[in-house]
N, C-alpha and C positions, 0 to 999 in steps of 0.2 A: 504494500500500500504506500502510495506516495504521500509524504507529509504535506501539510498546508504550507504555503509559501510564507516566509517571514516578512511581515509588513515593514516597509521602510519608515524610519522615524519622521516625525513632523519637524521640518526645519523652520526655526524662527531667526530673524535677523537682529543683530546687536551692533550698534555703532558706538565706538569709543574714540576719544581724542588721542592724538599721538603721545601726549604726556602720560598716558596709561599703558604705553607699550610694554614697559618693564614687567607688568604683571597680568595684563588683560588676557593674553592668550593662555597663560598657565591657569588662570581662574576659569576661563571657559572650558578648557580641557578637563579641569577637575570636575566641573559640573556635568559635562557630557559623559564622563566616566561613570556617573551615578544614574544615568538615564538610559532607557531603551526605547522610549516612545517619543522623546523630544531631543533635538540636536540644535544647539545654538551656533550660528555662523557669525563670526566676528569680522567686522570691517573697521580698520583704523583710518581715521580721517584727520588730516593736518589741523592742528588746533586753531590757527588763524582763520581757516576756511570753514570750520565747523558750523558756526552760527548761520552763515549764509546757506550752506548746503543743507543743513537741517531745516531751516525755514523754507527753502525752495522745495524740498521733498514734501513737507507738510502741505504746502500750497498746491502741489501737483497730485496729492493723494497717494504718494509713494513713500510714506514714512517707514522707518524701521519699526520692528515690533517693540524694541526696548532700546534705550540709549543712555550713555553716560554723558551728562551735560555739565559744563562748567557751572559751578554753583552760582556765580554772579549773573548768569544768563537766565536763571529760572524765573525771576519776576517778569521779564519781558515776555517769555514764551507762555507763562501761565496766564498773563493778563490778556493775551490775544487768542486764548482757547486752543493753543497748539498742544497742550498737555492734558492728559486724563486726570480727573480728580480721583485720587486714591485714598482719600481720608478714611473711609470705612475699613479698607484693607489695612492701612497703616496702624490703625488703633487696635488691631488684633495681635500685633507683635508684642511679645512679652518684654522685649528689650528696647522698646521705643524711647523710654526716658534715659537711655544710656548714651544716645548719640550726642555729640558735642553741640552746644547751643548755637554756634554760628551757622553750622550746616542746617540745623533744624529751622532756624529763622529764615534762611534762604529757601528752604524746601516748601515753605508755606506762602500762600497768597490769599488775602482776605480770610485768614484763619482756616484755610483748607490746605491739605497736603496735595501738592502736585508733583512731589519728588520725595525721595528718601536719600539721606547721606550715603555715599558709596565709597569714596576714597578721600583721605585727608592729607593735608600738608600743613605743617605748622612752622612758622619762621623763628629761627633762633640765631644766635651769634656764634660763629666759629672763631676760635682763636688758636694761633700757632704757639704751642707751649715752648718750643725750642727758641723761637724768636723772642718770646717774653723773657726767657732766661738770659739770652744773649744781651738783651737790652737792660738787664739789671732788675727785671720785674719778677714777681713771684709767679711761676707758671701754674700754681694752684689757686691763684686769686685773680680771676678775670674781672673786668670792670663792672661796677654796679651803678654808675651814674654817667651822664654825658661828660662831665668834667674829667672823669677817670678815663673814659674812652679817648678823649682828646689828648690827655697827658700821655697815656700809654702809646697812642699812635705816633706822637712826636718822637718818643724815645726809640721806637722801633724804626721809624723812618731815618733817624740819625745814624743807624747802622750802615747806611749807604749800600753800595754794590747792587743797586736795582731793587732794594728792599723797601717796601712801603707799609705804613701802618694800617691802611684801610682800602677796601675795594668794593665796588658794586658795578653792575653793568648799566652805565649811565644812559645808554640809548635804547634801553629795552623797557617798554611800557609795562607789560605784564610782570616782568621780573621785579620791578620796583613797586608795584602794588603789593608784592609779596614781602620785599625786604626793606622798603622805605616807609610804607604806611605804618608799620609798627612803632616807629619813632613818633609819628603824629598821635597814635593811640596812647602811647606811654605818656605823652604830654597832656592827655585829657581831651584830645580832639576826636569826639565820637561823631564827627560831622559827615562821615561817609556812610552811615548806616541807616539812612532814612528810607523813604518809600517813593521818591520820584519828584517831589515838589522842589522848587528852586532852593529853598533853605536846607534841604536834606543833604546836599553836597556843598559843603562850605570850605573851600580850599584856602581861604584867607582869614580864617578865624585866628585869634591870638595864639591858641595852642598850636595850630598848624604852622604858623609863621615862626614860632619859637623852635620847632623841630627843624624846619628848613634852614633857619639861621644857624643852628648847631651844625648841621651837615655842611653848610657853606664854610663854617670855621675850619673844618677839617681840610677843605680844599685850599682855603687861604693859608693854612699852615704848611701846605705842600705834602700833607700826609696821605692824600688819595693818589693812587697810581695814575700816571698821565694817560694810560690807555683806557681808563675807565669811562671817560666822557663819550668815546665813540663806540664802545662795546655794545652791540645790539643783542647781546645774550649769548653770543657764540662762545665766550669765555667765562660764562656765568660761574661755573664751578672750577674750570681748569686753572684759572688764575691763582686761586688759593692752593690748588694742587701742586703748583710749582715750588711751594715752600718759601716764597718771597713776599707773602702777604700776611700781615699780622692779624687782621680781623676782617671778617666778611659775613654778611647775612646769608642764610641758606636754610634748607629743609632736609627732610629725611633722605631724599634721593642722593644728595651730596654726601651726607653722613655715611650712608651705606657704601658708596663708591670709595670714599677716603679710607674707611675701615678695611675694605677689601684690598685696596692698592698698597696700603701700609707705607706710603711715601711721606706722610706728614704726621708728626706727633701733635695731635690737636685735641682740644676740648670743646664742649658746647656750653653755652650759658644763655639764660633768658636775655632778650634785648632790653637794656635798661632805659629808664626815662631820666628826666632832669634831676630827680632826687632819689636817694636810696629807697628801695621798696616799691618803686613804680616800674612797671614793665609793659611791654606791648608785644603782640604777635598777630600775624594775619593768618586766618584759616583759609587755606587754599584747597584745591582738589575738586572733586566732582560729586554731583548728585546722580542718582539713577532714576530715570523717568520712563513712563509708558506714553508714547505719543497718542494723541486723540485718534489718529488714523491707524493704530496698531490693529492688525488682523487676528492677532492671537493673544488677547489680553490675559487670559488665565495662565497660559504657559509663560508669558512674560513675567507675571507676578510670582510664579513659582521660582523662576530664576532669581528675581530680586530677593525673595525671602532667603534663598540659599546663599546668595552673594553677601548678604548682610548678617548672616548667622555666625555662630561661634566658630565653626570649623573653617569656613572660608576666610573670616577675618583674621584668624590665627595663622593658618597654614598657607594661604595664598596671598596674604597681605603682610602681616607682621613678620613672618619667616623670611620674606624677601626684603626686609629692612624698610618697609613702607609703613607710615603711621596709620594704624587702624582708626576708622571713623567712630568707633565706639569707645567711650572713655573708660569703661570697665576693663576692656581688653588692653587698651593702651597703657593704663596705669598699673596693670599687674603683669600679664604675659609679655607684652612688648617692652615695658620698662625694665624688666628683669634681664633682658638680653645684654644690655651694656649701659653704663651710666650716661653715655651720650644720647641714648634713646630715651632715657628717663627725662632728660631736659625737654625733648620733643613732646613727650606725654604731658608734662607740666604746661608747656606752651599751648597745647591743644585746648586746655581749659580756659586759657586767657584769650583765645583767638577771636578776632572780629573780622567782618567782611563787609565790603561796600554793598549796600542793598539799594538799588535804584533801577528804574526802567531803562536808564541810559548808560548802564555800566560799560558796554562796548564802546560807545561813542566818546565817553569821558575818559575811561581808564585804560582800555586795551588797544584802542586805535592809535597807530603810530603818529597820526597827525592830530590827535586829540589834545585837550588841555593839560592832562596829567603829565604826559611826557615833556611837553613844552615847559611846564612849570618846573620840573626837576632840572632840566638842562639850564634854564635861566636862573633859577633860585640857588642851585648848588654850585654851578660853575660860573655864575655871573657875580655881580656886585651888590644887588639890591633884592634880597629875598621877598621883602614886603611888596615891592612893585610887581615882581613876577607873580606873586600870589594874587594880587588884585587883578592883574591881566587874565590869569587863568580862571578866576571866578567869573569874570565877565563872559568868557567863552562858555563856561558851564551854563550860565543863564541863557546865552544865545541858543545852546543846544536844547535845553529844557523848554524854552519858549518857541522853538521852531524857527529861529531867526537865522 
Protein backbone atom coordinates (compact mmCIF):
# COMPACT_ATOMS: atom_id res chain seq x y z
CA UNK A 1 0.00 0.00 0.00
CA UNK A 2 1.38 3.35 -0.98
CA UNK A 3 1.45 5.83 1.91
CA UNK A 4 -0.22 9.22 1.73
CA UNK A 5 1.98 11.96 0.35
CA UNK A 6 3.50 14.27 2.97
CA UNK A 7 1.95 17.73 2.68
CA UNK A 8 4.35 20.60 2.08
CA UNK A 9 4.47 23.13 4.94
CA UNK A 10 2.76 26.49 4.64
CA UNK A 11 5.35 29.16 3.85
CA UNK A 12 5.00 32.56 5.51
CA UNK A 13 7.17 35.58 4.70
CA UNK A 14 9.24 37.48 7.24
CA UNK A 15 11.06 40.73 6.47
CA UNK A 16 13.89 41.97 8.70
CA UNK A 17 16.27 44.90 8.50
CA UNK A 18 19.91 44.24 7.69
CA UNK A 19 20.84 45.29 11.24
CA UNK A 20 19.25 41.98 12.30
CA UNK A 21 21.47 39.89 10.02
CA UNK A 22 23.65 38.62 12.88
CA UNK A 23 20.83 36.62 14.39
CA UNK A 24 17.73 36.66 12.16
CA UNK A 25 18.54 33.60 10.05
CA UNK A 26 19.60 31.58 13.07
CA UNK A 27 16.37 32.56 14.82
CA UNK A 28 14.26 31.59 11.81
CA UNK A 29 16.12 28.31 11.42
CA UNK A 30 15.52 27.59 15.10
CA UNK A 31 11.80 28.17 14.71
CA UNK A 32 11.55 26.15 11.50
CA UNK A 33 13.25 23.22 13.22
CA UNK A 34 10.33 23.06 15.66
CA UNK A 35 7.68 23.06 12.92
CA UNK A 36 6.38 20.62 10.34
CA UNK A 37 3.34 22.52 9.09
CA UNK A 38 4.75 26.06 8.84
CA UNK A 39 8.01 27.35 7.36
CA UNK A 40 9.19 30.96 7.77
CA UNK A 41 11.03 32.44 4.79
CA UNK A 42 13.36 35.30 5.73
CA UNK A 43 14.09 38.32 3.53
CA UNK A 44 16.74 40.81 4.64
CA UNK A 45 16.04 44.39 3.57
CA UNK A 46 18.60 47.22 3.77
CA UNK A 47 17.75 49.39 6.77
CA UNK A 48 17.62 52.74 4.97
CA UNK A 49 15.31 51.31 2.32
CA UNK A 50 13.06 49.41 4.71
CA UNK A 51 10.42 52.08 5.49
CA UNK A 52 9.89 52.89 1.82
CA UNK A 53 9.80 49.25 0.72
CA UNK A 54 7.51 48.25 3.57
CA UNK A 55 5.14 51.13 2.91
CA UNK A 56 5.09 50.45 -0.82
CA UNK A 57 4.32 46.76 -0.23
CA UNK A 58 1.44 47.68 2.04
CA UNK A 59 0.02 50.09 -0.54
CA UNK A 60 0.29 47.44 -3.26
CA UNK A 61 -1.34 44.72 -1.16
CA UNK A 62 1.83 42.63 -1.07
CA UNK A 63 2.91 42.97 2.57
CA UNK A 64 4.95 40.22 4.22
CA UNK A 65 3.14 38.11 6.79
CA UNK A 66 5.33 39.34 9.63
CA UNK A 67 8.06 41.97 9.81
CA UNK A 68 10.79 43.27 12.08
CA UNK A 69 10.32 47.04 12.12
CA UNK A 70 12.59 49.75 13.49
CA UNK A 71 10.88 50.72 16.73
CA UNK A 72 10.90 54.45 15.89
CA UNK A 73 8.86 53.70 12.73
CA UNK A 74 5.92 52.10 14.56
CA UNK A 75 3.98 55.31 15.32
CA UNK A 76 3.91 56.30 11.65
CA UNK A 77 2.81 52.91 10.33
CA UNK A 78 0.35 52.32 13.16
CA UNK A 79 -1.25 55.72 12.62
CA UNK A 80 -1.93 55.04 8.92
CA UNK A 81 -3.46 51.57 9.45
CA UNK A 82 -0.53 49.65 7.95
CA UNK A 83 -0.21 47.45 11.05
CA UNK A 84 -2.62 44.97 12.60
CA UNK A 85 -3.97 45.71 16.07
CA UNK A 86 -2.62 42.85 18.21
CA UNK A 87 -3.77 44.15 21.60
CA UNK A 88 -5.88 41.14 22.57
CA UNK A 89 -3.16 38.73 21.54
CA UNK A 90 -0.42 40.67 23.34
CA UNK A 91 -2.35 40.68 26.60
CA UNK A 92 -2.32 36.86 26.67
CA UNK A 93 1.48 36.77 27.01
CA UNK A 94 2.54 35.92 30.58
CA UNK A 95 5.78 37.90 30.14
CA UNK A 96 4.24 41.08 28.67
CA UNK A 97 5.30 43.21 31.65
CA UNK A 98 8.96 42.13 31.34
CA UNK A 99 9.60 43.99 28.08
CA UNK A 100 11.65 47.17 28.44
CA UNK A 101 9.52 50.28 28.68
CA UNK A 102 10.97 52.17 25.72
CA UNK A 103 10.05 49.33 23.35
CA UNK A 104 6.63 48.97 24.95
CA UNK A 105 5.98 52.68 24.54
CA UNK A 106 6.86 52.54 20.84
CA UNK A 107 4.83 49.35 20.37
CA UNK A 108 1.62 51.18 21.27
CA UNK A 109 -0.42 53.77 19.45
CA UNK A 110 -3.54 55.26 21.05
CA UNK A 111 -3.10 52.74 23.90
CA UNK A 112 -3.34 49.75 21.55
CA UNK A 113 -0.57 47.30 20.68
CA UNK A 114 0.45 47.34 17.03
CA UNK A 115 3.81 45.69 17.69
CA UNK A 116 5.78 43.78 20.28
CA UNK A 117 9.41 44.33 21.28
CA UNK A 118 11.68 42.00 19.31
CA UNK A 119 15.37 42.89 19.49
CA UNK A 120 17.03 45.42 21.76
CA UNK A 121 20.08 47.63 21.69
CA UNK A 122 21.18 49.79 24.60
CA UNK A 123 23.86 52.42 24.32
CA UNK A 124 26.79 52.44 26.75
CA UNK A 125 30.24 53.98 26.84
CA UNK A 126 33.21 51.80 25.88
CA UNK A 127 36.57 52.76 27.35
CA UNK A 128 40.04 51.42 26.57
CA UNK A 129 41.59 50.28 29.84
CA UNK A 130 45.14 50.18 28.47
CA UNK A 131 44.93 53.79 27.27
CA UNK A 132 43.49 54.83 30.62
CA UNK A 133 46.46 53.23 32.36
CA UNK A 134 48.95 54.75 29.93
CA UNK A 135 47.46 58.20 30.56
CA UNK A 136 47.84 57.81 34.33
CA UNK A 137 44.15 57.09 34.89
CA UNK A 138 42.66 54.26 36.92
CA UNK A 139 41.54 51.62 34.38
CA UNK A 140 38.91 50.41 36.81
CA UNK A 141 37.34 53.85 37.29
CA UNK A 142 35.61 55.04 34.14
CA UNK A 143 34.19 58.59 34.07
CA UNK A 144 30.99 59.32 35.96
CA UNK A 145 30.36 62.92 34.84
CA UNK A 146 30.88 65.07 31.76
CA UNK A 147 33.77 66.89 33.45
CA UNK A 148 35.47 63.55 34.03
CA UNK A 149 34.96 62.48 30.41
CA UNK A 150 36.50 65.76 29.25
CA UNK A 151 39.46 65.52 31.61
CA UNK A 152 40.11 61.86 30.81
CA UNK A 153 39.84 62.50 27.06
CA UNK A 154 42.42 65.30 27.28
CA UNK A 155 44.91 63.07 29.09
CA UNK A 156 44.45 60.23 26.62
CA UNK A 157 44.79 62.55 23.61
CA UNK A 158 48.02 63.90 25.11
CA UNK A 159 49.59 60.46 24.58
CA UNK A 160 49.95 61.40 20.91
CA UNK A 161 50.86 58.93 18.17
CA UNK A 162 47.40 59.13 16.60
CA UNK A 163 45.62 58.40 19.89
CA UNK A 164 42.47 60.36 20.72
CA UNK A 165 40.27 60.45 23.77
CA UNK A 166 36.86 60.32 22.09
CA UNK A 167 35.15 59.12 18.90
CA UNK A 168 31.76 58.91 17.24
CA UNK A 169 30.62 58.63 13.62
CA UNK A 170 29.82 62.29 13.14
CA UNK A 171 28.18 61.99 9.70
CA UNK A 172 25.84 59.12 10.58
CA UNK A 173 22.32 60.20 11.54
CA UNK A 174 21.04 56.91 12.95
CA UNK A 175 24.30 56.07 14.72
CA UNK A 176 24.10 59.30 16.66
CA UNK A 177 20.49 58.92 17.62
CA UNK A 178 21.95 55.88 19.39
CA UNK A 179 25.15 57.32 20.90
CA UNK A 180 24.60 61.09 21.12
CA UNK A 181 20.97 61.36 22.26
CA UNK A 182 21.89 59.63 25.57
CA UNK A 183 23.84 62.75 26.55
CA UNK A 184 20.68 64.80 25.98
CA UNK A 185 18.64 62.32 28.02
CA UNK A 186 21.23 62.33 30.80
CA UNK A 187 20.93 66.10 30.98
CA UNK A 188 17.17 65.81 31.41
CA UNK A 189 16.08 66.42 27.82
CA UNK A 190 13.04 64.19 27.45
CA UNK A 191 12.12 66.32 24.48
CA UNK A 192 12.39 63.52 21.92
CA UNK A 193 9.75 61.21 23.37
CA UNK A 194 6.45 62.84 22.51
CA UNK A 195 3.76 61.98 20.01
CA UNK A 196 4.19 64.17 16.95
CA UNK A 197 3.18 67.71 17.92
CA UNK A 198 5.79 70.45 17.35
CA UNK A 199 6.61 70.71 21.05
CA UNK A 200 7.30 66.98 21.29
CA UNK A 201 10.62 67.23 19.48
CA UNK A 202 12.52 70.09 21.07
CA UNK A 203 16.12 70.14 19.91
CA UNK A 204 16.94 73.54 21.41
CA UNK A 205 15.79 73.03 24.99
CA UNK A 206 18.30 74.15 27.65
CA UNK A 207 19.07 70.52 28.49
CA UNK A 208 19.70 69.63 24.84
CA UNK A 209 21.93 72.67 24.32
CA UNK A 210 23.93 71.83 27.45
CA UNK A 211 24.68 68.35 26.10
CA UNK A 212 25.66 69.69 22.67
CA UNK A 213 27.89 72.29 24.33
CA UNK A 214 29.63 69.55 26.29
CA UNK A 215 30.30 67.54 23.13
CA UNK A 216 31.49 70.69 21.39
CA UNK A 217 34.00 71.20 24.21
CA UNK A 218 35.56 67.81 23.41
CA UNK A 219 36.08 68.96 19.85
CA UNK A 220 37.44 72.34 20.94
CA UNK A 221 39.92 70.47 23.15
CA UNK A 222 41.13 68.42 20.17
CA UNK A 223 40.02 65.23 21.92
CA UNK A 224 37.75 63.98 19.12
CA UNK A 225 39.59 62.10 16.37
CA UNK A 226 39.70 64.20 13.18
CA UNK A 227 38.16 61.41 11.09
CA UNK A 228 35.02 61.47 13.19
CA UNK A 229 33.35 64.41 11.44
CA UNK A 230 33.18 62.69 8.03
CA UNK A 231 32.53 59.14 9.24
CA UNK A 232 29.14 58.06 7.86
CA UNK A 233 29.09 54.99 10.08
CA UNK A 234 31.57 52.91 8.11
CA UNK A 235 34.00 53.04 11.04
CA UNK A 236 31.38 53.12 13.78
CA UNK A 237 32.96 50.22 15.70
CA UNK A 238 36.25 49.70 13.87
CA UNK A 239 37.77 52.99 15.09
CA UNK A 240 37.63 51.84 18.71
CA UNK A 241 38.89 48.44 17.59
CA UNK A 242 42.19 49.98 16.46
CA UNK A 243 43.14 50.49 20.10
CA UNK A 244 43.76 54.21 19.55
CA UNK A 245 40.46 55.57 20.88
CA UNK A 246 39.95 56.16 24.58
CA UNK A 247 36.15 56.33 24.72
CA UNK A 248 33.27 55.75 22.36
CA UNK A 249 29.56 55.02 22.60
CA UNK A 250 28.27 51.69 21.36
CA UNK A 251 25.97 48.76 21.96
CA UNK A 252 25.85 45.00 22.23
CA UNK A 253 26.96 44.23 18.67
CA UNK A 254 30.26 46.04 19.21
CA UNK A 255 30.80 44.54 22.65
CA UNK A 256 30.36 41.06 21.26
CA UNK A 257 32.79 41.70 18.38
CA UNK A 258 35.40 43.24 20.67
CA UNK A 259 35.18 40.32 23.09
CA UNK A 260 35.53 37.82 20.26
CA UNK A 261 38.43 39.62 18.58
CA UNK A 262 40.37 40.09 21.83
CA UNK A 263 42.26 43.07 20.35
CA UNK A 264 41.30 45.72 22.89
CA UNK A 265 41.30 45.54 26.67
CA UNK A 266 38.09 47.43 27.31
CA UNK A 267 35.33 48.04 29.77
CA UNK A 268 31.79 49.36 29.51
CA UNK A 269 30.04 51.90 31.69
CA UNK A 270 26.76 53.78 31.66
CA UNK A 271 26.84 57.02 29.66
CA UNK A 272 27.11 59.72 32.33
CA UNK A 273 25.38 63.06 32.58
CA UNK A 274 26.55 66.44 33.85
CA UNK A 275 26.50 65.37 37.51
CA UNK A 276 27.30 62.12 39.28
CA UNK A 277 24.39 59.71 39.32
CA UNK A 278 22.80 60.95 36.10
CA UNK A 279 22.90 58.64 33.11
CA UNK A 280 21.34 58.21 29.69
CA UNK A 281 20.82 55.44 27.17
CA UNK A 282 18.99 55.06 23.88
CA UNK A 283 16.87 51.96 23.39
CA UNK A 284 17.43 50.88 19.84
CA UNK A 285 16.49 47.77 17.97
CA UNK A 286 13.30 46.51 16.43
CA UNK A 287 9.73 45.61 17.14
CA UNK A 288 7.95 42.74 15.45
CA UNK A 289 4.66 43.42 13.67
CA UNK A 290 1.93 41.76 11.67
CA UNK A 291 1.08 43.95 8.68
CA UNK A 292 -2.61 44.60 8.16
CA UNK A 293 -2.28 42.85 4.80
CA UNK A 294 -0.80 39.63 6.21
CA UNK A 295 -2.35 36.54 4.62
CA UNK A 296 -1.42 34.27 7.52
CA UNK A 297 -2.13 36.11 10.76
CA UNK A 298 -2.36 33.12 13.12
CA UNK A 299 0.86 31.59 11.82
CA UNK A 300 2.59 34.97 12.07
CA UNK A 301 1.42 35.33 15.68
CA UNK A 302 2.72 31.86 16.54
CA UNK A 303 6.15 32.87 15.23
CA UNK A 304 6.04 36.10 17.27
CA UNK A 305 5.18 34.21 20.46
CA UNK A 306 8.07 31.83 19.88
CA UNK A 307 10.55 34.61 19.00
CA UNK A 308 9.76 36.58 22.17
CA UNK A 309 9.64 33.53 24.42
CA UNK A 310 12.27 32.34 26.89
CA UNK A 311 14.09 29.85 24.67
CA UNK A 312 14.47 32.14 21.67
CA UNK A 313 15.46 35.19 23.72
CA UNK A 314 18.13 33.18 25.55
CA UNK A 315 19.59 30.94 22.89
CA UNK A 316 19.05 32.87 19.66
CA UNK A 317 19.52 36.37 21.11
CA UNK A 318 21.53 36.44 24.35
CA UNK A 319 23.84 33.58 23.37
CA UNK A 320 24.84 35.56 20.28
CA UNK A 321 25.82 38.55 22.42
CA UNK A 322 22.69 40.55 21.54
CA UNK A 323 20.70 42.34 24.23
CA UNK A 324 17.44 40.50 24.95
CA UNK A 325 14.39 42.72 24.74
CA UNK A 326 13.02 41.21 27.95
CA UNK A 327 14.47 42.74 31.11
CA UNK A 328 14.05 39.54 33.13
CA UNK A 329 16.33 37.62 30.78
CA UNK A 330 18.71 40.56 30.25
CA UNK A 331 19.23 41.11 33.98
CA UNK A 332 19.85 37.44 34.80
CA UNK A 333 20.81 35.11 31.96
CA UNK A 334 22.44 37.75 29.74
CA UNK A 335 24.13 39.80 32.47
CA UNK A 336 25.78 36.68 33.91
CA UNK A 337 27.72 36.09 30.67
CA UNK A 338 30.21 38.96 31.20
CA UNK A 339 30.38 42.16 33.31
CA UNK A 340 30.33 44.18 30.10
CA UNK A 341 26.97 42.67 29.23
CA UNK A 342 25.67 43.53 32.68
CA UNK A 343 26.23 47.21 31.85
CA UNK A 344 24.07 46.75 28.78
CA UNK A 345 21.35 45.10 30.82
CA UNK A 346 21.42 48.04 33.24
CA UNK A 347 21.33 50.52 30.37
CA UNK A 348 18.29 48.79 28.87
CA UNK A 349 16.28 49.80 31.93
CA UNK A 350 17.30 53.45 31.44
CA UNK A 351 16.68 53.59 27.72
CA UNK A 352 14.51 56.15 25.96
CA UNK A 353 13.57 56.46 22.33
CA UNK A 354 12.26 59.23 20.12
CA UNK A 355 8.51 58.79 19.66
CA UNK A 356 7.15 60.92 16.87
CA UNK A 357 5.30 60.47 13.60
CA UNK A 358 8.24 62.18 11.92
CA UNK A 359 11.12 60.04 13.21
CA UNK A 360 12.53 59.21 9.79
CA UNK A 361 12.36 62.80 8.48
CA UNK A 362 13.85 64.31 11.63
CA UNK A 363 16.33 61.76 12.92
CA UNK A 364 17.38 59.16 10.36
CA UNK A 365 17.23 61.06 7.07
CA UNK A 366 20.77 62.12 6.16
CA UNK A 367 19.40 65.48 5.04
CA UNK A 368 17.27 65.92 8.17
CA UNK A 369 17.71 68.40 11.01
CA UNK A 370 19.24 65.93 13.50
CA UNK A 371 22.40 65.23 11.51
CA UNK A 372 22.76 68.87 10.50
CA UNK A 373 22.47 69.81 14.16
CA UNK A 374 25.27 67.47 15.23
CA UNK A 375 27.60 68.57 12.47
CA UNK A 376 27.09 72.25 13.22
CA UNK A 377 26.76 72.12 17.01
CA UNK A 378 29.62 69.74 17.78
CA UNK A 379 32.10 70.68 15.06
CA UNK A 380 31.12 74.35 14.78
CA UNK A 381 31.39 77.28 17.17
CA UNK A 382 27.84 78.00 18.34
CA UNK A 383 25.80 75.02 19.64
CA UNK A 384 22.85 77.22 20.65
CA UNK A 385 22.52 78.78 17.20
CA UNK A 386 22.78 75.35 15.58
CA UNK A 387 20.08 74.02 17.90
CA UNK A 388 17.77 76.94 17.12
CA UNK A 389 18.21 76.36 13.38
CA UNK A 390 17.53 72.63 13.76
CA UNK A 391 14.38 73.27 15.77
CA UNK A 392 13.04 75.53 13.05
CA UNK A 393 13.57 72.70 10.55
CA UNK A 394 11.68 70.36 12.90
CA UNK A 395 8.75 72.77 12.97
CA UNK A 396 8.84 73.02 9.17
CA UNK A 397 8.64 69.22 8.89
CA UNK A 398 5.84 68.86 11.42
CA UNK A 399 3.85 71.73 9.89
CA UNK A 400 4.36 70.46 6.35
CA UNK A 401 6.36 73.48 5.21
